[in-house]
N, C-alpha and C positions, 0 to 999 in steps of 0.2 A: 586705820582699818585695813586688814588684809584678810580676804576671804579666799579660801583654797579653790573654790569652784570657778573663780575667774581665770585662773591659770589653765588654759585650754590646750589643745594639741599644737596649734599653729601660733597662737597669740594670746594676749590678755583681753578679756572682754567681759563687760558686766553692766548692770543697771546703775545709773549714777545715784549716789547717796545710799542706796540699798546694799550695793556691792562695792562700789568704788567711790572714793572721794579724794580731796586734795592730799590728805595724809597718805593714802594708798600710793599716789604717784610720787610723793617724796621718797617713800620707802623703796618703790620699784627703782627709782633713779639712783638711790643709794646702793641698792643691791647690784644693780647692773654696772654702776660705776666701779664697785668693789670687784666684780667678776673680771672686768677689763683690767683693772690695775694689777691683779694677780697674775694675769697673762702678760704682763709687761706692756699693756696698751693704755692709752689715756685719752684719745681724741673722739668725741661723739658729735654727730650733727643730728639736730632735732627739728621736727616740723610737726604739723597737725592739720587736721581737717576743719570744716566750718561749724561743727557743733558748738553749742553755746558754752559748754564747759571746757573746750579744748585749750583755750589760751592759758586759763588759769592752772589747768592741769599740767601743761607744759612748763609753767613757771615753777611748779612744785617739783617736777621731775628734775629740772635744771638745779634747783637748790640741793637735792639730794645728791645727784651726780658730781656737783662741784664739791661738796664736803668730802668726796673720797679722792679729791686731786685730779679730777678729769677736766680737760679743756673743752668747752662746749661751744659749738657754733649753732646758732639759732637761725633758721631759714624762714620762720614764720608759718603762715598757712599755705600749704602746698598740696598737691595730689601725691599719693603714695609713690608712684614711679619717679616723681621729681625728687623725692627724699632719696630713693635708691641712687638716682643720677648724682645727687650731691655727694653721697658716700664715695662714688667713684671719682667724680671730678675734683673734689677737694681733697682726696686721699685720706678719708677718715677711717679710723679703726672700728668704728661702730656707728649705729644708727637708731634713732627712736622716732617712730611715727605715732602720734596720738591720734587714734582714729578707731571707730567701730565699724568701718567699712560699710556694708549695706544695711546694717541693723538699724532697727527704728531709732527715732531721735532721743528716746530716753536712755539710750545706751552710749557708753564710750569705751575705749580700750587702748591698746598699745601693741604695735608691731616692733620687734627688736631685731636688729641685724648685727652680725660680726662680719665686716666686709659686706659683700653682697650675698652672703648666706643668712638664712633665717636662723634665729634663736628659737627652737621649737622642741616639743616632746620632752625628752629627759633633761635637756638644758633648762627648760622653763621650770620644770620641777626641782631642779637644782637651785635655781634663782629663788623660787618660792622658799624652799628650805634654809637658804642663806638668810632671807629676811626674817624668817620665823626664829632662827638662831641668833640673829643680830650680829652675824659675822661681817662686819663692815671694815673697810680700809678707811684710815683717816688721812686728809690732806687738804690743800687748798687749790682749787681749779680756777680757771678763768672762763669768761663769757664774752663772745663777740657776735654781732649781727651780721647776716649776710642777706642783703635784699635783692641781689642780682641773679641768684641761681635759677629763678624761673625764666628770666630773659636769656640766659645762657642755654638752658634747656630747649627753650623754643627754637633758637637759632640753630642748635645741635640737630634737632629733628628735622627742621626745614632743609638743612644742607644734606641730610641723610636720604630724603624722599625724592623720588622723581615721578611726578604725575604729568602725563603726556598731554592731556587736554583738560579743559575746565568742567570737571564732573559736577553735576548738581547734587549736593549732599544736605541732608537734614541731620543736625546733631542734637540729641537729647541728653543733656548734661544731668538730668535727675536732680538738680540742684545741689550736686555734689561738687567735688574739687577739680574735676576734669574739665568743666564748662569754660574757664577762661583760656584753655590751652588749645584743645583740638580745632575750634573754628578759626582761631588766629593762624595757625599752622597751614590749614587747608586754603584759607584765603591768600596766604602768602604764596602758595603754589598755583594760584589762578582758579581755584574752585569756586563755585557759587554756592553759598552756605546760608542756610536758614537755621536760626537758633532757637531751641526750645529749652527752657528751664536751665540755662547755663549760668545763672547767678547763683553762687554758692549760698545756701540757706540751710542751717542746721535743723530747721523744722521739716524739711522735705515736703513743702505744702501741696505739690502738685501730684506726686505718686511716690511710692516706696522706691528707693534708689537701687533696685536690683533689675538690670536689663535682660535678665534671663527668664524672667517670669512674664508670661504673655500679657496679663492684666495691666502690668506696668508700662507696656508698649503700645497701649490702645490709641493714645494721642498721636504718637509718632507714625503708627500704621495708617491712621486716618489722613494726617497731614501730608504724607507722602504721595498718597494717591491723589488728594486734591491739587497739590502743587505740581503734579507730574514730575517729581524728582527721581533720581536714579537709585539712590541707596540711603538708608537711615542708619546712623550709628548711635547706639546708647551706651552709656558709661554708668558704672555703679558709683556708690557714694565716695570712694577715695580713688576711683579710676584705675583699678588694677584688673577689672573684669569688663568685658565687652559684650554688647548685643548688637545684632544686625537685622535690619528689616529690609526686604527687597522691594522693587518698584511697585509691586502689587499690594504692598502692606502686609506680606507674610513674614513672620518672624522665623529666622534661622536657628536651629539648635546649635549649642556650642560646638558639637563635633562636625557640624556642617560648615561652620565658619573655619574651624581648623583644616577640614578637608580642602577648602578652596585655597587657603593660605599654603597648604602643604604641596599641592599641585604646582603652584608657582615657584615654591622653593625648590622642589626636586627637578624642575626644568633646568635650574641653574647648578644644582648639586645632586646629580644622578648618584644613585647608590648609597646615600646617606640614610641615617636612621632618623626616624620621627617618634617621639614618645607621646602617647595618649593615655589617660587614665582608664580604669576599668569600667566607668559608666558609658564609655563611648562606643558608637555603633560598630558591628563587624563590617558593615559597608566601608567605614573609614579605613580600617586596617587593611582590607582587601584592595582598596583604591591606592593606598600607599605603595603596596606591593606592585600593583598593576602600573604605576608610574615610576617604577624602577627603584622604589625606597625600601627601607626596612621598617615595618611597623612594630613598635615595642610597647606592649601593654604594662602599665605601672600603677602603683598606689594613687589614689586620689589625695589631693592637697598641694598647694603651691610650695610649701616648704619641702615636701617629699620630692617633688618633680625637680626643683632647682637642685637639691642635693644629687639626685640620680643623674641628671644631665651631666653634671661635673664628673660624676664616678665613672660613667661609661662614654664620655666624650662626644655627647650629641649636643647639637646647637639649636634644635627646633623641637618644641613640645607644646602641648596644650590639654586642656581639660573640658569636660562637658560644661562646667560652671562658667566658662568664659575667660579663665586665665589663659593667656598666650605668651610663650616664652620664645623669643626670637634672638638667637645669638650669631646669626650669619653676617649681618651687617650692623648689628646692635650689640647690647650688653648682656642679653640672656635672661634677664628678669622679666616678671609679668607687668606689661604696661600697655594698658587699653587705648591709650592715646597713640601710642606708636603703632599698635596693631590695627587701629582704625585707619591710620595713614596708609599702611601697607595694603589694607583692603581696598582702599580708594585708587591705590596705584593699579591694582589688578582690574578694577572697574574701568579705569581710563584706557587700558590696553586692549580690553575685550570687545569683540563685535557683538557679542550676546548681552542681554540684560541679565541681572543678577538672578532673576527667577529661573534662568535657564543654565546656570553655570554647572549644575550637577545633574542636567536632564539626561545624561547618558549612563547614569548609574541604575542598577537593578532596583526595582520597586520593593521596598520593605515596609512592614507596618511596625510602628513602635510607639512606646509611651514616652512622655517626658520623664524626668526624675519624679518619683513619687515618695511621699514621706508618710510613715506610720508612727505614731507617738509611741515612745518606749522610754522608760526611765533610764537615765545615765548609768545607774547602778546594775542595770540588767541588760542593756542592749547588746553588749559584746557577747554575753553568755548566750543570748537568743540566737545570734548569728553563728556562733561556734556550734551549737546544737543542730541548727538546720544544715549547716555545711557538712558536719559529720554524718548526718542521716543520709544526705545525697551520696556522699562517698561510699557509705555502707551498701547503698543500693546499686553501686556500680556506674553512677553517672560520671560524665567528664566534668571535673570540677577544678576551676583555677582559684586558688585560695590566697592569692597575694594580698587582697585587701577585701575581706569578706568572703563571699562564694559567688562566682560567676560560673553559671552552669550551661554548658554548650550542648546544643542538640544538632542534628543534621540540618534542621530547617529554622533555627533560630537559637536564641539564648535568654537567659534570665539573671538578674543580679540581685543579692541582698548584701548590704553592708551596714555597719553602724556609723552614723555620722559622728565625726570627731569634734563637731562644734555645737550641736544641738541634741536634745533628747529625743532623737528619732531614728528609725530604721529607714534606709534609703533603698528603694527597689526600682528596677527598670526592666523592660521586656521588649523583645523584637522578634519577628518571625516573617516568613515569606507570605503568610496570609493573615487576615485579622483574626480568623477563627483560631488559627494555630497560636497566635500571640496570646489570646484569651486562655487557651488551654494551658500554656506555659505559666501565665499569671496564676491561674487557678491552682496549679500544682505547687508553685512556690508559696503562695499565700496561704494555702491549706497547711503547710507544715509551719509556717510562721505562727499561725493561730494557735497551734498545738502548745506553743512555748510562751505566748504573750500572758 
């Protein structure tokens, strides 16, 4: 079974049995293996998350890829950044991570890599077409197991991190794949760690594994206040996205996490560029400039950001969604386990509590990321029409990804999600009243075309 709609912008993702089954993964493995073989490549490392179907889907993918002559290394159930680490450490040509990230338990999916770069957008559509056309390479591949990569990864991160004092940290693993890693590393560095939901469980029984949504961080926020700990770190289902809660139980937005990390980075790397996506606050971009850096706005999407980092030679980037890319002392891909360690490094060095890290910034009023349902077939058209209308009316519009309309005292964003049938909006201004005015203006135009 191959359903076109599961081949999304950044990865493959769908509902098990309804949109994806074992045959799907066999064909994806065969298609991806053929893609590599035609490029003169043949080694693939495969891993997967804790969902109930993942192990059998991995086996199906392996069978398909081996039939093209690819040599497979199976690292078992790991976090997505550990799979990326394995590509680098084991010098693999490609990687396959069987995961649906933070999607609900009835989903599964697949993230594909050529080296440390994502296979996405046109390349995923080419893979789909290859499968539909049955353009497969024939061959006999090999399979070997590697049960050591998680330990090697933990050792590598532990050696990379310098935490000056025993910070008190609560880790909420969301029953995803990051739970076995982050507490272990922090304890090795002398931290006092309380674990929450760190046992991988594909049912995600405690809360939805998305640490950027406030309702998912309620338990962490409560426990950090009760325990009088300094910082809470939340991880998503496959540990490539981070959430942070301060000592008062308040959740930080993704751009605030990035801001704190960027200040620390720019102290050691003055004048360097920092990439952030279009959903991030103007305060972040202004702060990067104030700390001697160059703020660079780019399209949303981890695959887009990784590609652009390489293109413009920038080693630090992040997104509102909690993807953080650190290439100064690390490998430049999105790793929430490593980002969490770097955040704790900063906490250890600071005389201020986390709640005061950004207290010197101007007060702005902003919304979180807001979603409006809109069919996949129409969402890009709606955004284009709204964007065009604002341009025709003479507004300051950045259309690198949707439309970000900038005013003297705020901004608003509308873009089409690349992963779900929704329009994404966000608003920010110097006063709450002005923020609502900007919101009303943009939402009024959206309603005309919905």
